[in-house]
C-alpha positions in Angstrom: 8.8 3.3 18.9 6.7 3.4 15.8 3.2 2.3 14.8 2.5 0.9 11.3 -0.4 1.1 8.9 -1.0 -1.2 5.9 -3.2 0.1 3.0 -4.3 -2.5 0.5 -5.0 -1.3 -3.1 -6.8 -3.9 -5.2 -6.5 -4.2 -9.0 -9.6 -4.0 -11.1 -10.3 -7.4 -12.6 -10.9 -6.3 -16.2 -8.3 -3.5 -16.7 -5.6 -4.9 -14.3 -5.1 -1.3 -13.1 -5.2 -0.3 -9.4 -8.7 0.8 -8.2 -7.0 3.8 -6.5 -4.1 5.9 -7.4 -1.3 5.0 -5.0 0.2 8.5 -5.2 -3.0 10.0 -4.0 -3.2 7.5 -1.1 0.4 8.3 -0.1 -0.4 12.1 -0.1 -3.5 11.6 1.9 -1.7 9.4 4.5 1.1 12.0 4.7 -1.4 14.7 5.7 -2.5 12.4 8.5 1.1 12.2 9.8 2.1 8.8 8.2 5.4 8.4 6.5 5.5 6.1 3.4 7.9 3.2 3.9 7.3 0.7 1.1 5.0 -0.6 -1.6 4.7 -4.3 -1.7 2.8 -7.0 -3.7 2.5 -9.9 -1.3 0.5 -12.2 -3.6 3.1 -11.7 -6.4 5.7 -13.3 -4.2 3.6 -16.3 -3.3 1.5 -16.9 -6.4 4.3 -18.0 -8.7 3.0 -15.9 -11.5 4.2 -12.5 -12.8 0.9 -10.7 -12.1 -0.3 -9.6 -8.7 -3.8 -8.7 -7.7 -3.1 -5.9 -5.2 -0.5 -3.6 -3.7 0.0 -3.1 -0.1 1.4 0.3 1.0 3.3 0.4 4.3 3.3 3.6 6.4 4.8 4.4 9.8 4.7 7.2 12.4 6.1 7.6 15.9 3.8 6.4 18.6 2.3 9.4 20.6 3.0 9.1 24.3 
């Protein structure tokens, strides 16, 4: 069984660039035992426009028993 963690990375309004470097977030989470699964832009899929406002990084790790 696995547990999941979702990390949201917002884009800055003016530059359109992420407020955090997704690669650094992935490295940090890996040090805490999380495995990167996927990067996803949920609002891109539902907004109907070609520009999203954030990414969501999905991580998993086995549940400790």
